[in-house]
C-alpha positions as a Markdown table, in Angstrom:
| # | Residue | x | y | z |
|---|---|---|---|---|
| 1 | Met | -77.4 | -70.3 | 24.8 |
| 2 | Ser | -74.3 | -70.8 | 22.8 |
| 3 | Asp | -72.3 | -71.9 | 25.9 |
| 4 | Ala | -75.0 | -74.4 | 26.9 |
| 5 | Val | -75.1 | -75.8 | 23.4 |
| 6 | Arg | -71.3 | -76.0 | 23.4 |
| 7 | Tyr | -71.6 | -77.8 | 26.7 |
| 8 | Val | -73.2 | -80.8 | 24.9 |
| 9 | Gly | -70.6 | -80.7 | 22.1 |
| 10 | Leu | -72.6 | -78.7 | 19.5 |
| 11 | Asp | -72.2 | -75.4 | 17.7 |
| 12 | Leu | -75.2 | -73.1 | 17.9 |
| 13 | Asp | -74.5 | -71.8 | 14.4 |
| 14 | Ala | -74.9 | -75.4 | 13.1 |
| 15 | Leu | -78.4 | -75.7 | 14.5 |
| 16 | His | -81.7 | -74.2 | 13.3 |
| 17 | Thr | -82.7 | -71.4 | 15.6 |
| 18 | Ser | -85.3 | -68.6 | 15.4 |
| 19 | Asp | -85.9 | -65.5 | 17.5 |
| 20 | Thr | -89.3 | -65.6 | 19.1 |
| 21 | Gly | -89.2 | -62.0 | 20.3 |
| 22 | Asp | -88.5 | -62.8 | 24.0 |
| 23 | Gly | -86.7 | -66.0 | 23.5 |
| 24 | Ile | -85.1 | -68.5 | 21.1 |
| 25 | Arg | -86.5 | -71.6 | 19.4 |
| 26 | Leu | -83.9 | -74.3 | 19.0 |
| 27 | Leu | -84.4 | -77.3 | 16.7 |
| 28 | Val | -82.2 | -80.2 | 17.5 |
| 29 | Pro | -82.4 | -83.1 | 15.1 |
| 30 | Phe | -82.4 | -86.7 | 16.5 |
| 31 | Ser | -79.4 | -87.4 | 14.4 |
| 32 | Val | -77.4 | -84.7 | 16.1 |
| 33 | Leu | -78.3 | -85.2 | 19.7 |
| 34 | Glu | -80.5 | -87.8 | 21.4 |
| 35 | Pro | -83.5 | -86.4 | 23.2 |
| 36 | Ile | -82.4 | -87.6 | 26.6 |
| 37 | Arg | -79.1 | -85.8 | 26.2 |
| 38 | Val | -81.0 | -82.6 | 25.4 |
| 39 | Leu | -83.0 | -83.0 | 28.6 |
| 40 | Asp | -80.1 | -84.0 | 30.8 |
| 41 | Met | -77.1 | -82.0 | 29.5 |
| 42 | Leu | -78.6 | -79.0 | 27.7 |
| 43 | Val | -81.0 | -78.1 | 30.5 |
| 44 | Leu | -78.2 | -78.5 | 33.0 |
| 45 | Gly | -76.0 | -76.2 | 30.9 |
| 46 | Leu | -78.8 | -73.6 | 30.5 |
| 47 | Ser | -79.6 | -73.5 | 34.2 |
| 48 | Thr | -75.9 | -73.2 | 35.1 |
| 49 | Ala | -75.6 | -70.3 | 32.7 |
| 50 | Val | -78.7 | -68.5 | 34.1 |
| 51 | Arg | -77.4 | -69.0 | 37.6 |
| 52 | Glu | -74.0 | -67.5 | 36.7 |
| 53 | His | -75.7 | -64.6 | 34.9 |
| 54 | Arg | -77.8 | -63.8 | 38.0 |
| 55 | Arg | -74.7 | -63.5 | 40.1 |
| 56 | Tyr | -73.5 | -60.5 | 38.1 |
| 57 | Ala | -76.6 | -58.9 | 36.7 |
| 58 | Ala | -78.6 | -56.2 | 38.5 |
| 59 | Ala | -82.2 | -57.3 | 39.4 |
| 60 | Ser | -83.6 | -55.3 | 36.4 |
| 61 | Gly | -81.2 | -57.1 | 34.0 |
| 62 | Arg | -81.8 | -60.6 | 35.1 |
| 63 | Ile | -83.3 | -63.2 | 32.8 |
| 64 | Arg | -85.6 | -66.0 | 33.5 |
| 65 | Met | -85.7 | -69.4 | 31.9 |
| 66 | Arg | -88.8 | -71.1 | 30.6 |
| 67 | Leu | -88.4 | -74.3 | 28.6 |
| 68 | Ala | -90.7 | -76.6 | 26.8 |
| 69 | Phe | -89.8 | -79.7 | 24.8 |
| 70 | Asp | -91.6 | -81.8 | 22.3 |
| 71 | Leu | -90.6 | -84.7 | 20.0 |
| 72 | Gly | -92.0 | -85.1 | 16.6 |
| 73 | Leu | -91.7 | -84.4 | 12.9 |
| 74 | Ile | -91.4 | -80.9 | 11.6 |
| 75 | Glu | -90.7 | -79.6 | 8.1 |
| 76 | Pro | -89.4 | -76.5 | 6.5 |
| 77 | Leu | -92.1 | -74.1 | 5.3 |
| 78 | Leu | -91.3 | -70.9 | 3.5 |
| 79 | Arg | -88.8 | -69.1 | 5.8 |
| 80 | Gly | -89.4 | -71.2 | 8.9 |
| 81 | Trp | -90.6 | -74.5 | 10.2 |
| 82 | Ala | -94.0 | -76.1 | 10.6 |
| 83 | Gly | -95.3 | -79.1 | 12.6 |
| 84 | Asp | -97.4 | -80.1 | 15.5 |
| 85 | Pro | -94.5 | -80.2 | 18.0 |
| 86 | Leu | -93.9 | -76.5 | 17.4 |
| 87 | Val | -97.5 | -75.6 | 18.0 |
| 88 | Arg | -97.6 | -77.6 | 21.3 |
| 89 | Val | -94.4 | -76.0 | 22.6 |
| 90 | Ala | -95.7 | -72.5 | 21.8 |
| 91 | Arg | -98.9 | -73.2 | 23.6 |
| 92 | Leu | -97.0 | -74.6 | 26.7 |
| 93 | Ile | -94.7 | -71.6 | 26.9 |
| 94 | Glu | -97.6 | -69.2 | 26.8 |
| 95 | Ala | -100.1 | -71.1 | 28.9 |
| 96 | Lys | -101.4 | -68.8 | 31.7 |
| 97 | Ser | -102.3 | -71.7 | 33.9 |
| 98 | Leu | -98.7 | -73.1 | 33.7 |
| 99 | Arg | -97.3 | -69.7 | 34.6 |
| 100 | Val | -99.6 | -69.4 | 37.6 |
| 101 | Ala | -98.6 | -72.8 | 38.8 |
| 102 | Leu | -94.9 | -72.0 | 38.5 |
| 103 | Val | -95.2 | -68.8 | 40.4 |
| 104 | Ser | -96.9 | -70.5 | 43.4 |
């Protein structure tokens, strides 16, 4: 993730991230990177990194990439963040119908 973020000229430590257990949530403010650059460059960097990892990792150690994006307002809440975009992304990532469609 840090290499992909660096690919678009950012520092992962300067962005808001949170561990989701089996992934990472990355919050990118509009003022830091335009949404179209996230989609174009960050996804390209991530997919390149995953392909490179697969070249060297054993089948049991390979990772898979699932991404979901949303735009909207979020706000800090207690020790995390809250907002409709986060709810929509979480639902997309865990949607069984989406996983089935991607497998076929």
